[in-house]
C-alpha positions as CSV (number, residue, x, y, z in Angstrom):
1,M,103.6,83.6,87.6
2,G,106.3,84.8,89.8
3,N,108.3,83.1,92.5
4,G,108.7,80.0,90.8
5,L,105.4,78.8,91.6
6,S,102.9,77.7,88.7
7,F,99.1,79.2,88.6
8,S,97.8,76.0,89.8
9,E,100.3,76.0,93.2
10,L,99.9,79.6,93.0
11,K,96.3,79.5,93.1
12,E,96.1,76.9,95.8
13,F,98.5,78.8,97.9
14,L,96.0,81.7,98.0
15,E,93.4,79.7,99.0
16,E,94.8,77.9,101.6
17,K,95.7,81.2,103.5
18,Y,92.2,82.3,102.4
19,V,90.7,79.7,104.3
20,K,93.0,80.3,107.3
21,Y,92.3,84.4,107.5
22,N,88.9,84.4,107.0
23,A,88.1,83.6,110.5
24,L,85.9,85.2,113.2
25,G,89.4,84.2,114.9
26,F,90.9,87.7,113.6
27,I,88.3,90.4,114.0
28,D,89.7,90.5,117.1
29,S,92.5,92.2,116.0
30,D,90.8,93.8,112.9
31,P,89.1,97.4,112.4
32,I,85.8,95.4,111.3
33,Q,85.4,94.6,114.6
34,V,83.8,97.8,115.2
35,P,80.9,97.5,112.7
36,H,80.4,93.7,114.0
37,M,78.8,95.6,117.2
38,F,75.9,96.5,115.1
39,N,72.7,94.0,113.5
40,K,71.5,97.4,111.8
41,K,72.1,97.8,108.1
42,E,72.4,101.1,108.5
43,D,74.6,101.3,111.4
44,I,76.8,98.6,109.9
45,E,76.8,101.0,106.7
46,I,78.3,104.2,108.4
47,C,80.4,102.0,111.0
48,S,82.6,101.1,108.4
49,F,82.4,103.7,106.7
50,L,83.7,106.0,109.2
51,T,85.6,103.0,111.0
52,S,87.8,102.4,107.3
53,T,88.5,106.0,106.8
54,I,90.2,106.5,109.8
55,A,91.7,102.8,108.8
56,W,95.6,104.2,108.8
57,G,98.3,103.8,111.5
58,Q,98.4,101.1,114.4
59,R,95.4,99.1,114.2
60,K,95.0,99.8,117.8
61,T,94.3,102.8,117.8
62,I,91.8,102.6,114.7
63,I,89.5,100.6,116.9
64,K,90.3,102.9,120.1
65,N,89.0,105.8,118.0
66,S,86.3,103.8,115.8
67,F,84.9,103.3,118.6
68,K,84.8,106.6,120.5
69,M,83.1,107.5,117.1
70,M,80.6,105.2,118.1
71,E,80.0,106.0,121.6
72,L,79.9,109.9,120.5
73,M,77.1,109.1,118.7
74,D,75.4,107.1,121.3
75,N,76.1,103.4,119.5
76,T,73.6,104.5,117.2
77,P,75.1,106.3,114.8
78,F,72.4,106.0,111.7
79,D,69.3,107.3,114.2
80,F,72.5,110.5,115.3
81,I,73.1,111.2,112.1
82,M,69.2,112.1,111.5
83,N,68.4,113.2,114.3
84,S,70.8,115.2,116.4
85,S,70.7,118.5,116.8
86,E,73.8,120.9,115.0
87,K,74.8,121.8,118.7
88,E,75.1,118.5,119.6
89,T,77.2,117.7,116.2
90,N,79.2,120.2,117.2
91,N,79.6,119.6,120.0
92,L,81.4,116.4,118.8
93,S,85.4,116.0,119.6
94,I,87.8,113.3,118.2
95,K,91.2,113.0,117.0
96,H,92.7,110.4,115.3
97,R,95.6,111.8,113.3
98,T,95.2,113.9,110.6
99,F,91.0,113.5,111.3
100,N,89.9,115.3,113.4
101,E,86.0,116.6,115.1
102,I,86.0,119.6,112.2
103,D,86.4,116.3,109.2
104,F,83.9,114.3,111.5
105,R,81.3,116.7,111.7
106,Y,81.3,117.3,108.0
107,F,81.0,113.8,107.1
108,I,77.8,113.2,110.0
109,K,76.1,116.3,107.9
110,R,76.7,114.6,104.4
111,L,76.0,110.8,106.0
112,N,72.2,112.8,106.5
113,Y,72.2,114.2,103.4
114,I,73.1,111.0,101.4
115,Y,70.2,108.9,103.2
116,S,67.7,111.5,103.1
117,E,68.6,112.0,99.1
118,H,70.0,108.8,98.0
119,G,68.4,106.4,100.0
120,S,71.7,105.1,101.3
121,I,75.4,104.7,100.4
122,E,74.6,101.8,98.6
123,N,72.5,103.8,96.1
124,I,75.1,106.2,95.3
125,F,78.3,103.2,94.3
126,K,75.6,101.0,92.5
127,K,74.3,104.0,90.0
128,F,77.9,104.8,88.7
129,L,78.8,101.4,88.3
130,L,80.5,101.5,85.3
131,D,82.6,98.2,83.4
132,N,82.5,96.0,86.4
133,R,84.5,98.1,88.5
134,M,84.4,100.7,91.4
135,H,86.6,103.6,90.4
136,N,83.9,104.9,88.8
137,S,81.7,105.1,91.5
138,I,84.5,105.5,94.0
139,H,84.9,109.1,92.6
140,N,81.5,110.0,92.0
141,F,80.6,109.4,95.9
142,K,83.5,111.7,96.8
143,R,82.1,114.2,94.4
144,I,79.0,113.8,95.8
145,F,80.5,114.2,99.3
146,F,81.8,117.4,98.8
147,E,78.9,119.2,96.6
148,D,78.2,121.4,99.5
149,I,80.5,123.8,100.7
150,H,82.7,122.2,102.9
151,P,86.4,122.8,104.4
152,K,88.9,122.1,101.9
153,R,90.9,120.1,104.9
154,T,88.4,116.9,104.9
155,T,88.7,116.5,101.3
156,K,91.7,114.2,101.9
157,H,89.7,111.8,104.0
158,V,88.5,110.2,101.2
159,S,90.8,109.6,98.0
160,D,90.1,109.4,94.2
161,P,91.1,106.6,92.1
162,Y,91.1,109.1,89.2
163,N,93.9,111.6,91.0
164,G,96.0,108.2,91.2
165,S,95.2,107.2,94.3
166,A,94.8,103.3,95.2
167,C,91.9,104.1,97.6
168,K,92.8,101.4,100.1
169,R,90.5,102.3,102.7
170,L,87.2,103.2,99.8
171,N,88.0,99.3,99.3
172,M,88.4,97.7,102.2
173,F,84.7,99.3,103.0
174,L,84.0,98.4,100.3
175,R,84.9,95.0,100.7
176,W,83.4,94.3,103.7
177,M,79.7,95.6,102.1
178,V,79.5,93.6,99.7
179,R,81.5,90.2,100.1
180,K,79.2,87.5,101.3
181,D,80.3,84.2,102.0
182,N,79.1,81.7,105.6
183,N,82.2,82.8,107.4
184,G,81.0,85.8,109.2
185,V,83.8,88.3,108.9
186,D,82.8,90.5,105.6
187,F,79.0,91.5,106.0
188,G,77.4,91.1,102.2
189,I,75.0,93.3,103.1
190,W,75.1,95.1,99.6
191,K,72.7,93.3,97.4
192,K,73.0,95.8,93.9
193,I,76.6,95.1,93.9
194,S,78.8,91.9,93.5
195,S,81.8,90.7,94.8
196,S,83.4,90.2,90.9
197,D,82.9,94.6,91.1
198,L,85.8,94.9,93.8
199,S,89.0,96.1,93.5
200,C,91.9,94.6,96.1
201,P,92.7,96.3,99.1
202,L,96.2,97.6,98.5
203,D,98.2,98.8,100.8
204,V,101.9,98.4,102.0
205,H,101.6,94.8,103.4
206,S,99.4,93.8,100.4
207,G,101.4,95.0,98.0
208,R,104.5,93.6,98.7
209,V,103.3,90.2,99.8
210,A,101.4,90.3,95.8
211,R,104.8,91.1,94.0
212,K,106.6,88.5,96.3
213,L,104.3,86.1,94.2
214,G,104.1,88.0,91.0
215,L,100.7,88.8,91.0
216,L,102.0,92.5,91.2
217,K,105.0,94.3,89.0
218,R,104.5,98.0,89.3
219,S,106.6,99.3,92.7
220,Q,104.1,102.4,93.5
221,N,101.2,101.3,95.5
222,D,98.4,103.4,93.5
223,H,95.6,103.8,90.8
224,K,97.8,101.7,88.1
225,A,99.0,99.2,90.7
226,V,95.3,98.5,91.4
227,I,94.1,97.7,88.4
228,E,97.3,95.3,87.4
229,L,96.8,93.6,90.3
230,D,92.9,93.0,89.9
231,N,93.5,91.7,86.3
232,S,95.5,89.3,88.8
233,L,93.5,88.4,91.0
234,R,90.3,88.0,88.5
235,K,92.7,85.2,86.9
236,L,92.0,83.0,89.7
237,D,88.9,83.8,91.1
238,K,86.9,85.6,88.3
239,T,83.4,86.6,90.9
240,D,85.4,86.8,94.2
241,P,89.1,87.9,93.3
242,V,88.8,90.2,96.8
243,K,88.9,87.3,98.7
244,Y,93.1,87.0,98.4
245,D,93.3,90.0,100.2
246,F,92.7,88.1,102.9
247,S,95.3,86.0,101.6
248,L,97.7,88.4,101.2
249,F,96.9,91.0,103.9
250,G,97.5,88.1,106.6
251,L,100.6,86.6,104.8
252,G,102.2,90.1,105.2
253,V,101.2,90.9,108.4
254,F,100.8,88.0,110.4
255,E,103.9,85.4,108.6
256,G,105.9,88.0,107.7
257,F,106.2,87.1,104.0
């Protein structure tokens, strides 16, 4: 391993940081706080999906606009998606960087289809799970999401690993849904997928720290880098590799490591 640490020292170091940052106290500065306002599985799932979709840029702005999306859906996202009229949906107005009401309205329409035809978002991800990795599931989720006539501009808001994307936001969403522990940060409401199948949400912070620690050599934050980082993290903990997302992100954002 890089950075002069032995395998066991590196593991110990990352475990220590995981314990430090996988704590409810850090939710206050994290977009995951938005879905934490809900108790119902579908509400948590929808809110998490929409919040993670706009999770780029300043965290304060992400949080503010995620709460705004929930308010626009009367803070009952599942009920709104299943029962709102076309007129209500067409009146919605939101803007977060390049995500706007055109995208938001299409997302609502497709989520209605997914719950009506597939039962849940989880069912799609489970159906296409391949080789204990989520890449094929993400690829097929995007395919299903845009099977209907859609605004071309909206496709950029759902990434595809087979187009080389690191899919940071979708991998973050999947971590929120699947990971379960006693700390109460991640929701763990999806029971059909295992934590061992997940990939680390790779962004500028986690990527920088991973390279410094010798967990990642590839210089680009892309799909190939995600696979490389996955392989490194699975050596450290094969049942729950993405718990180290807390360590890498915490070291990068809060400690400027």
